[in-house]
N, C-alpha and C positions, 0 to 999 in steps of 0.2 A: 411458511408462517410471519405474520409480521409482528414489526418490532416491540408491538405492545405484550407479547406471548413470551416474557419473559424467565419461562421456566424451560428454555431450551436454546440453544444456539444455531437453531434455525433458522434459514432465511426467510424475510417476508414475502409475502405473495405479491403476483404480479401485479402491478398499479398500486402498489403501497407507497411509494415514493411520492405518490401525485395527493396523496394527501397533507394537509398541513397540519405541523407538529403543535401538541399541544402538550399540558402539562399531564395528563395519565402517559401518553406513550414516553415524556420524561423521565417520568418517576419509572416507569417500567426497565426504563435503559439503564436506570441506576439500581434498579434490582439486580438485573442480569451483569453488571460490574461486578454488583460487590459480591454476589453469590461466585464468581469465576478467579476472585481472591477475597478473600473474606478476610486474613489474618488483619491485612494494610486498613481495610476497610472497620474492621472492628477496632482495633487499635485507636485510628485517626478518628473514629468519633469519640471514642473514650475518651481522648485527650482533649478534644472538643467539651465536652460535658463535664469535664475538670475546671479548664480555662473559665466555664460559662459560670461556675459557684464561685470560682476563686475572683472574678470578675465583680459579682455581687459582695462576694466578701472583702472586696478591697474597699469598694466604696461603703458598708460597714465600719469597717478599721476608720478610714478617712471621718468618717462622723464623728468619732469618737475620739478621735487624734482632734480633732476641729473642739469640740466642746471640751475635750480634759487638758490637753496641754495647749493650743494654742490658744484659746478662750484665757486661762488664768494665765497664760505667760503676759498677758498683755495687761492685767491686772494688777502682775508686779506679784504673784503668788509662784512658787514653784513645783509646782506637781510633779510627779515620778512620770518620766520619760521612756524609761525603755519599755515597760510592760506595753504599751499602748502604741509607739515607734518598731516596738519586735514584730507587735500582730499584724502591722501593716507594712513592714517590709517583708514577712512570710507571706503574706496574700502575693505582696506581688513577684516573690522568688517562685510560686508556683504557678501563677498565671504564664513566666516567663520559660520556666521547664515544660508546664503542658500545651503552650503554643509552641514549640521547638518539636515536640512528641508529633502534634497534630500538624503539622507541615511538612515531617518528613514522612508520615504514613501518607498524608497525601499524594504527596511526591510520587510515592511508591506504587501506590493504587494505578495513579493515573499513568505513569510507566509502563506498567505492567500490562493495564489495559489495552494501551497503543500499540507495546510488543505482539499481544494475544492478535490483536486485529493482524498486524501486519503476518505474522506467523500464520494465520487462519488463509490470508491473501497471497501469500508464496505456497503454500501447499496447496493451493486451490491452480493455480497456475501453472505448478510443475502436473499435477494429475490429468491436467484438461490436455484432448487432443488439440493438432494444428487446426481443425476446423474451429475451435474455440476462439484463438485467435484471430479469425477471417470474421466473425461475428462483432466484437466488441473491441471498439477505438482503442488505441493505443494511449491515449490522454485519459482515459475512465482509467485503465489500466494504472498505471502511474499515479494518478490520484489517489485511486483506494489503496494501494498502498502508501502514499508516504503523505499527502495533504489530510484525504479523508480520514484514514486510520487517525492521522494526528487529533484534529480538529472532532472527533466524536467522543474524545475522553478527555478534550481540556476543560467540560464544566466540572470534571473530577479534583480538577485542584482545588475551590473552595467547598466542593462538598463536605469533608468532616465538619469543618467550621460552622457552616450552612447550617449541619443539623445539630452541631452545639447549640445554633443559636432557641430549638426549642425549650432546651435545659435552662441557658442563659433566663429567657423570656418569661418561663415559669417562675425562679428563682426570684428574679427581677420585679414583677407584677408587686410577687408578693410582699418582697421587703419594702416596696414604694407603698402598698396599699396599707401595709400596718405602718410604716413610718407616719403617714395622714393621706385619708383617702382623697382630701382635694388636689395634693402636689400629684399625688400618682394616679390619679383620673387625667388629667391634662395630661402628665407624658406619656400615658398609654393611649389616647386620643389619636395621636399620631399612627397608629400601627395599622387602623382601617385605612388609613390615604394610601397608606406604604402599598397594602394589601391588594386596592385598585389601582395604584400608577404602575403595579410589577403587572398588573392584570391587563391594562390596555395596551402598556410597552412591549409585552409577549405577541399580544394579539397584536400588534404594528411592525414587528421586527420578523416576523415569520418570514413573511415574503422576500424579503431582502435576503434575511440569510440564507434560505435555498438557493437564489438568483445569481450570492457572490461561489459559493460549492460547483455549484452547474458552469458558469463564468471561469472559474480556477481552472476544472477541465475541461475548458474549451482551448485555454489558453498554455496549459501545459502538454497538447496535443498541438499545437501550433509552433512551439518552442523544438519540440523534440522532433516535428518534420523538419522545422529552418537546420538542425544541425544533421539530420541525418540525409539530407539534400543540400547541403551547403557547397559539393562543389557542383552540380548544376545550376546553384542558383549564382552563384561566382561566373561562371561559362557562359551563362545563358544572358546575362545582365541584369538579373531579376535582382539587384539589391533592391534598389525602390521599392518596387513593388511588394518583396518582401517583408521591408520593413515596416511600410505601409500597413499589410495585415497583421503582423502583428502589435504593432503599437495600438490597430483599434480595439484587439483583446484585450489589451492593458488597461486600454481606454473604459472600456466596461466592465473590468475587471474594477477598477476605482472607481468609476461611479456607482454601482452596487455599494460598492463597500462606503463611499462617502454619503447615499442614501441611508446605508443603516446608521452610520455615527450620526448622525444629523436628528434621528428619534432616540440615540440615546444622550445626545445633550441636551433636548427636550427635556429627557426625563430627569436627567443628572441638576441641571439647571431648577428645575422646580423643587428638590430636595433641598438644593443647595441654601435656596429661598426659604425655604420652611424651617428647617431647623433652628438658627437663629432668632428666630421670632418664636419659636415656642423656648429657646434659651429663654428669651427676655420675657416671655410669660409668669414661665416657674419663678423666674427672681422674681417678680412684679409679687405674685400671690405669695411667695414664699417670707418676702419681707412684711406682708400683712401678716400672715401667719406668726411669725417670730412677734412681732409688734404687739400682737393683742396675746402673746404667751403661749398660745398651741403646739410652738414650735420651739428649738433650738436653731440657731445659726449653723451648728454642726449637723443638723438633720437636713436643712435645706441646701448645704452642702453635699453632704449624701445626698441627696436624691438628684444635684444637678449634676452632681459627678458619675452618676451611675446612668443617667439620663443621655448623654455625652458619651460614656462607653457602649451603651446600646447604639449608636448609630452606626459605626463602624460594621458591626456584626448584620445590624438589619440592612445595608447597604450591599455587606458582600452576599448575603442571600438573593440580594436581587441583583448580582450580577451571575451568581448561577443560574437563577432564572432567566436571565438573558443569553447565556451560554446555551439551556438549552435547547431552541430552536437549530443552531448549529451543530450542536451533537448530534439530535434527533437525526437531523438530514443526511449528515457525514453519515452516519451510520447506517442508514438507508442506503445511502451508495456505495460503502463498503459491502454491505449484504446482496446489495443488486449483483455485483459481482461472484459473490459466492453462493445466489442463486441457483445456477446451474448445477445440479449436483455432479460429482465425476463419472463417468461411464465407468463402469466394469474393468479390474484390470485385463490386459489382453495376454491371460496366460499361455506359457508353452504347451499348444496341442501336438502331441509327439507323431514324427511323421510316417503314414504305413510303411516305407519305402527304404528302408536302413540309405541306399545310394541316393537318396535326395535331399538335398540343403533346404528346401521349402516346397510344400504341395500347396496351391490354392483351389477352392475347389468352390464351383458358381460365386464368385467371390463380386459384391456391388457394393458401390460407395456412392452415397445420395448428398448431393449440396443440400445448403438449407432449406434452398426457395425449391427443391424437387428436380432439378437437374441431376442427371446420373455423371457421375466423375470415372467411376470405372461399370462397365457394365457385364455383368455373368461374365470373368474371367476364369479360367482355369488355364492353371501353367503350372509344371512343374520344374525345380531348376537343381540341378545336380549338385552333386558336392564336388568343390573345387573345378567348376565350369567355367567359365568366363563368359556373363550374357550380355548384351546391351541392347537397351530399351530405346525404340526410336520413334518419332512420328510426329506430325506436325504440330504447330502450337495449341493448348489446348485439346490433346489426344487423351492426357490421362497419365502422362509419366512420370510428374512428379508426385502426384496419387497415388501411383501404385507402389514406387519407392517407399513412401510414408508409411505402407501398409506392411511391404518387408520389413522397416525400420520399428514396426510396433507402434508408430505415432500416430496412426489413424486405424480406427476398429471399422473394421467391413460393416456396413446396413444390414445385410446379408451374407451368408456362405461362410465358408471355413478357409482361417489359414492354418496350414500344419507347417511347423518350424521345428528344426532339430539343434539348431542350436539358438539359446538366449543370449550371447555376446556377440552385438554386433558392432560396428562402428562404419560410419557412414560421414561424408560429406556432403554437404547442401551445397543449393546453386551460390547461396551470399554466404562467404567463407567469414564464421566467428573468431576473430582473435580478441585475445582480452588487453587492457590496457594494463603496464607492467613489464617486467621482462619477458623476453621470449620464452623463456623456461615454461612459465606458467600457461604461455597456450599450448605450449609443445606437451605438457603433462597432465597439464587441468587439477594439479594436486596429488595424482597419482603416483606411488612407487612405481616408477620405469626405470628398467635396467638402463645404463649409460648407454651400454652396446646396442641395444633394440632404437632406441634414439637414435644414434648415428646411424645406424640401418636402415631407417626411416626417412631421415634427412637423404641418404643418397639418392635412395629408391625414388625420393620426391623431388630430388634435384632443387634440394634446401639448401645447399648448403652455407649460402651467402650470410646463412644468419651468424656463423662464427667469422666472418669478415666485418660484420656491424663494429662502430665504433667500440662499445665494453659487449662482445661478442655475445652469445646468449642473454647475456644479463642487461642485455640493452633495453630499455624502455621502450616499448614503440606506440605510446600514444592511446588515446583513446577510439578502440574497434580497430587499432590498427595503421591510423591516418598518416603515418608516415612514413607507410609501405604499398608498394604500388598492388593493386590486383592480383596480375601472376605472383606476388610474392608472398602476400593472403593464402591465396589459394595452394599454394606448395607449401607453408605452415599446418596448413589445415589437414592435409592430405598428408605429412608428414605428424602429425597428431595419429591420425585414426592408422595406422601403419604401424605407427610404436602399441600401441593398444594389443596387435597381434591376434586379433579375433577372428574365430572361423571364417564369419562373411565382413565383405566389405562391400559396401554401397556409396556410389559417388554418384550424385545429381552435376552431372556440366562441367567435372569438377577442374578439365585443363581450358574451358573456354575462355579465360583471359591470357594463357600461355602463348608464346611465337611459337610457329611451326616447330622449328630446331627444339627449342623447350619440350614439345610436345611429344617431341619421336622419342626422346629420349626416356621421359616420363613412361610412357606406354611402353618402351622395349624394356626398360626395368621393371614393370607389372608384371610383362610377358614373362622375364627370366625371373622371377621370384620362385621361392621352394615350391609353388605349386599347391600348399597344403590348402591356401584360401579360396572359398567363393569368393566368386568377384563379379557385382552385378552393376554395369554404370549406364545411366543414362544421358545420352550422349545425341548430339547434331553436328557429328566431326564425323566424315569418312573414315580419317586418322583413326578415330576411336571406335567405329564402327567394323574395321575389318580385323579390330585388335582382338573382337571376341569370337568366341568356339559357336555361338548360337545369338542369332537376333530373333526379338519378339520385337512388330511393328503393330501397334497400337493406332487405331481410327476410331476416333469420338468416343471412344472409353472402352472398344472391343475390340480383339486380339483379331487383325486380318491376315497373319502373316506370322511364322516363326520357322527358325531351320539356322542353316549354317549362309556366310554370305553367297558362295557359289552356286548355293540353289537356289534360293532366292531372288536371285539377279535374273535367273530363267525361266522362271514358275510364277513369279510374283508380281503381280501390275504394280500396286501400290507399293511396295519396295521399290522395284527399279526407277518409278517414277519421282519417288523421296530421293535416293539416292544418287538418280543423274541429276537433280534439285541441288542436292547438299555441295555435289562435287563440282559445280558450278559457281556457288556463290561461296562454299568453305565453311558454312556454319548457315543455321539457323535457329531460332531462339524455340 
């Protein structure tokens, strides 16, 4: 559903992001934000309304102060100061208090809506299968959770004051016209010009605003790729080329921002020129009216004071209108990430045979382009068995492991599981910046003995030899560790969970042969309570398994023990011989 349909938090229709934003969509977005967090919105607008009335009251009190205190004082009289001065001071105090109240609730409204977007994006990312991340560029996802979520609600900062401007304009117009229709008309002539200039400004700034958000997403993706591939960039001598590419993205962002700022500069300059001219005109006409006896000096001063007090609220309204295109576009970009409904939860369908940990019945997984990652897989995995999944590159090994882990739902077919508690270690081991303990426990309360046993099985006792032991900070994504050390920490984390099912995706690929042999021996010698499924391309890991499943183009082409398959399956024999010659294959 499009963003203009504000009775729901539903995402926009496909193609909605191609439309140029307009005021109708901006006001629809405001209604959405107000409905999400009505309390700060109501309090902020109420504070702005009181501020507007107090602003008019201040001008009225200033007019009385001029006529009843300042004027008579210059004539040598001693008028009573306290009542009029007290009224003027009271109006000022009300303006200050209501202004603080308005700003505080405007900040609450903005921050809470930004947090709401960010929570929605994070929940969406958590709920989606792995295929979702293959379809969406990382830069777009990062931008949705960060820059777009923040920018989409920036127009809420001036919103309560901008809505309070309506009360201010009505009260100010009534008071100025009541004071003197001629002066009031001159002051109010500015309003149609501001409305027209705001319309022109918004129509001109829409395109650059959309381009800024788009280029920011591209830049975010480029920086993310640069950081992720820093080692390869340095090793291949690609620093100049990478720097040039990122600088190009930075320059594009700067160019579109400058273009938008030039439009804003023209708009603000026109206002800066016009407002002093109107002040001069009010003073000139006011002097004539005072000379003719139609007005007092205090009334002219009050009208002039109120007109200048109106300038900032009107300009703030213009700033909010100027922020609407960016906010609408950013909200669209967030909603584009939210547009894909999360799939139905992959529930635990119980196995039919209690001896099985998994039963896969005619499971097929399709890529977005229609290619089959898995094709009619039928597979039973016994409890406490050790199963190796092998095959050439692109045969569907990792996709099958994703299905077993519950990360990917089958397009067709049924996956039956006896256990819902699964521990997995994937090809790219993920460790957290911070203490090693954080990467080992992920915040779960795990017994120290379980961690010690896991470190021993995974040959990860090296963590105790780090400068601060397990409290050593290992840097962003474990940058201070080797690939083999990261793999062993990831394996220890999975083992410490003591889950009944352990899934390993080429987990020993970065280990040297001696360390790998010790890890496999430890896994083999465990208490045999776990079901172990390992995707591997190493002969040592293959021979470790009780049963081997051979995949080719998403199909199971052979299944059985190593000794049987080496004599009965041409596909397995050829694959094993190739692996034995090169040591591994990706």
